[in-house]
N, C-alpha and C positions, 0 to 999 in steps of 0.2 A: 375422447379420441385417443387411440393407441399411438405410441411414439412413432412407429413405422408409418402409420396412416398419415400422421401429421407431417412427417418429413416429405412423403410422396406428394401430399396435397400441395404444400407450399412450393416444392420443386416444380411441379407442373404449372402452378399459378404464375411462377416467375419465368417460365420457359427455359429452365435449365435442364441439361441432359444429365444422366447418371454419371457419365464420365467427368463432366464439369464440376458436379457437386463433390464427387469422391476424390478428385485430383489433390494429391498431397496429404490426404487425411486417411483414407482407407481404399481398398480395392473396389472396383465397380461391382464385382460379384458379391462382396460382403454387403455393400450398400443395398443391392437387390434383395438380399436376405432380410436386412433390417426393414426395408419397405414392405416386405411380405409378412413381417412379424414372426419370422422363423429364426431370427437371431436376436439375442439380447445384448446390445452394445454397452460398453463402459460409459459412465456419465460424461467423462471428458470427451469422448468421441461424439456423443449426442450434442454436447454444447458447441463443439467445433462446427458440426453440421448446421446447428441452429444459427450460429454466428454468420456463416456464409449465406444462409437463407434470410438473414436479417430479421429473425424472430427472437423473442425473449428466451433466455436460457432456462433450463429446468428449474433452477432455484427461483429465478424471477417469475416464471410461470406459476410455480407452486404458491409463491407469496401473493400473487395477484388473485389466484383462485381462493385462497384463504380470506383475503380481504373482501372479495365479492360475496362469499358465503356469509361473512359477518354482516355485510350490508343487507343481504337477503333476509337474515334473521331479524334484523332491526325493522326492516320494511314490513315483514309479516306481523310483527307485534303491533306496529302502527295501524295496519289494516284491521287487525282484530279489535283494537281499541276504538275503531270507527272514526279515526281522525282523517277525514277525507282530504283536506288541504295538504297535510304533510305527506299522506300516502301518494298523492299525485306528483308532488315534487320529487319524492324519493324514486318513484317509478321512472321518471324521466332520466334521472341521474344514473340509475342502475342499468337502464336500457343502453345507455352509451357505453358503460363498462362491459356489458355482455357482448356487445358487437365486436369487442377485441379479444374475446375468449373463445377457444374452440372446444373446450371441455364439455362433452355431451351431458354429463351428470349435472353440472352447474346450469346448463341451458334448460334442461328438463325441470330442474327445481325452480328456475326463474319463470317458466311457463305455468307451472302449477300455482305459484304464488300470484302470477298475473291473473289466473282464473279467479282466485279469491278476491283480488283487487277489483276486478271488473264487476263481481257480484256485489261488492260494497257500494259501487257506483251505479248499480242497476244497468250496466252496459250488457244487456242480454245477447245482443248480436255477436259481440266480441267473445263473450263467455261461451256461446254455442260453438264458435269456430275452434276455440281451444279444446272444448270437450270432444269435438270430432277428431282432433289430432290425437288425443289420448285414447279414444276408443280404438283407433287403429293400432296403438302401441300396447294396449291393456295387457295382453297375454304375456308380453315380455318385460313388463315393468317389475323392478325389484319391489319387495314388500313395502318399504317405506314410501316409495313414490306411489304405489297402488293405494296405500292408506290415505294419502292426501287427495288423490284423485277421487276416491269413493266419498270421502268426507265432503269435498267441495261440490261434487256432483249431487250429493244429497241435499246440500244447501240450494243448489240451482233448482232442483225439483221442488223443494219446499216453497221457494219464492214464486214458483209457477202454480202453487196450490195443488201439486201432485203429492199429497201427503203419504200415501202408501208407498210410492216409488222412493220418496225421500227417506222414509224409515228403512227400506230395503238397503239403500246405499250407506246410510249411517251405520246400520248393523254390520255390514261388511267391513267398514272402516273400524268399528269398535272391536271386531273379532281380530283383525290384523294388528291393531294397536295393542291388544292384550298379549298377542304372541311376541311382538317385538319391543314391548315395554314402553310404549308411548301412551301417556295419559294426559290428554288435553281437556281442561275444564270446559272449554267452549263446546266441544263435541258432546259432552255429558249434558250440558245445558240445552243444546239443540235437540238432542234425543228426547229430553223431557218436554220440550216445546212441541215437537211433532206428535208425541203421544197425547198431549193436551188437545191438539187440533183433531186427532182421531178419536177423542173421547175415551182413551184408555186410562181411566182415572188412577188405578192402582200403580201401573207402570210409570205414569207421569209423576206421581208423588214420590215414588222410589228414586227415579233419576233426578228429580228436582232437589230432594234432600241431599243426595250425593253432590250435586252441583253447588248447592249452598255451602256445604262443608268446604269444598275446594275453593270457592270464591272468598270465603272468610279467611281461609289459610293464606290466600294470596293478597288479602286486603283489597280486593276488587269490589268496591262499594257499588259500582254500576251493575255488575253482574249479580251481586247479592240482592239488590233491589228487584231486578227483573225476575230472578229465581223465586223470590218470596211472592211475587205477583202470580207466578205459575202455581205455587202451592195454594195460594188463596183461591184462585179460580177453581182448582180441583176440589178443595175442601167445600166450596160453595155447592159444587155439583152433588156431593154426598151429604149436604145439609149439616156439615160441621161448622156452623157459623162462628162460633167463638174462636176456633183455630184460624179461620179465614180473616176475621177482624184483627186478630193478633198480628198476623203477617202484614196486613195492609197498613195498620197504624204504625208498626215498626218501620216499614218502608217509607211511609210519608215523613216521619221525623228525619230520616237520613236524607231524603231528597230535598226537603225544605232547607235543611242545613247547607246543602251544596247548591241550592237554588237552580235545580235542573227542571225547566219547564216541561220537557218531553216526558220525563218519568213521572213528574207530578200529575200531568194530565192523564197518564195511564192509571195511576193510583186513584185519582178522582173517579174515573170511569168505573174501576172495579169496586170502589166503595158504593157508587150508585147502583151497580148490579147487586151488590150484597144487600143493600137496604130494600131493593125491589123484591128480593127473594123472601124477605120477612114482612112484606106488605107495608113498608114505610115509604110509600111512593113519593110523598112530598120531599123527604130527605133525598131520595134517589134522584128526583128531578133536579134538585139543587146541585148535586154532585155532577150530574151529567152536563149541566150548563157550565159549571166550573171547568170541567174537562174540555168542552168545546171552545171555551174562551182562550185556552192555552194551546190548542192544536192548530198548527200552521202548516199548510202545504200537503200533508199526507192525507189524500182524499179517502183512502181506504179506512184509516183510523177514524176520520171525521164521520163518515157514513155509518160506520159500525156503532158509534155513540148515538147518532141520530136515530137509528133503529130502536135502540133500547129506551131512548128518551120518549119516542112516540109510543112505545109499549106502555111506559109508565103513565103517560098522559091518558091513554085509554083506560088504564086501571082506575084512575080518579075521575073518569067520565068526562074528561075535557076533550071532547071529540074534535072541536075546532082546531086546537093546537096540535093534537095528534095528527090530524089530516094535513095540516100545513107542513109539519116536519117531515112526514112521509113524502110529500110531493117534492120538498126541497132535497131530500135524500135521493129520490129517484132521478131527479134532474142531474145531480152530481154523478151518480153511478152510470147513467147513460152517457154522459159527456166523457167520462174517463174509463169506461168499460170495466167497471168493478162488479163482476158478475155475482160473486158470492153475496155481497151486501144487497145487490139488486134483487136477488132471489128472496132474501129475508124480508125486504120491504114489500115485495109483491105478495108474499105469503101473509103478511100483516094486513094488507088491503083486502085480500080474499076473506080472511077471518072476520074482519070487521065491516064487511059489506060495502067497501069503497071500490068503485069501478070493477065490480066482480067479474064481468065478462072479460075485460082486458087482462085482469090478473089471472083468471083461470086459463086463458089462452097462453099466456107467457109461461106459466108454471108447467102446463102439459107439454108445450111444444119446445121449450128451451130448458127450463130448470131441471126437469126429471132426467133428461138425457145427459145434461152437464154433470149432475150429481152422481149418476151411474158411472160415467166415464172417469170421474175423479175418485170413485169409491168412497164418497163422503156419506157413509151409511147413516149417521145420526140425522143430518139435514135431509137426506133422502127419505128417511122414515117419517120425519115431520111433514115434509111436503106431500108425501103420499097420503098421510093421515088427514091432512087438511083438504085435499082433493076428495077423499072418501067422504068426509063430512059434508062438503059442498054438494056432492052428487046425491047424498042421502036426503039433504034438504030439498033438492030438486026432484026427489022421488025417482031418481034414476039408479035403482038399486043394483043393477048388474055392474055398472061402472064403479059404484061405491064399493062393492065387494072386491072388484079387481084391485083398486087402490089400497084397500084394507090388506089384501094379501101381499102387495108390494111392500107396504109399511112393515108388516110382520117379517118378511124375508130380509129386509134391510136391517131390522133390529137384531137378527140372528148373527149378523156380521160385526156387531159392536162389541168390542172386548172391554172388560173392566180392568 
């Protein structure tokens, strides 16, 4: 807020006339120019006007803004470290401070970091409100504020499984960051993550290697482990099993040393996936069970592991356990509306002739449309291919051909 605007705002709030405020300090006409921001008054004049309005002096105001910016920086670091309890405490404290500051730059910064804070807590309703605020301001935002808005909006889209939109906003943030010399390791990591979800293997590996170097420089063990998991997943996709195993075993040593159950469960899952890819399904099953034993609360992660566990049980011809785990996974996905994993489980049922009609109906009526809307080309190609095989087995060759074409069209959109 400009000085003149601030004086005018507080004068009107207190019901003081220009004559009353200017009396003994300056002329009414000069005050009018100050309030219209057409005159630049001396600091001493401004402080006298501030004193009469009973608001902090310029020096006091500058110091308060500096202190709030320091607190905002600290809060943002706590949010990025995923320390939810401290983030909530700090947000309450900073909210009280912000209510006594009229500086628009500080307030906008607070709202941007509030968006990141609410995304940490999965408060999507509040996140959406803040996003709408910034969409209205987007064209007039300075580059730094625009950088953070695109960055956090990309994360919002990612958390809603809108991976293509997420990548678009991350890329916008990355471009601005390059221009104004902001280099945040977290953004590089998140870009590698969304490329992984979109099956852009080469780009995922490129960004993950950059993120790994940055996390090692910052001695951020948590991000280092997560990034090595991304590298492992992508090396598995291109069948470079030795590289994948190297990153997973290295990560496991670090997480076991720090006794981090969340990360250990992820690594167990990825080790299970690796062993399934080299047809060592008994080992895979063991690691999937280890992973599930450590997973608490996050139903998306749990049902993802259940899917791969069931797949490995099928591979060793243990149909009874495979079916039992699929049913358990479907029950959880239906209860918590986890569509991505629900689709995978129904596809598994269709492939292995379990409740085929129910599975076929779900995939045709819900899954295909959902995957098209999300532009999830890899999963769309797999779903269409399995429907094509189903109809070929039913000797419905026209439908089989239609889904074969859909699968091929989807594959054309998958980047490496």
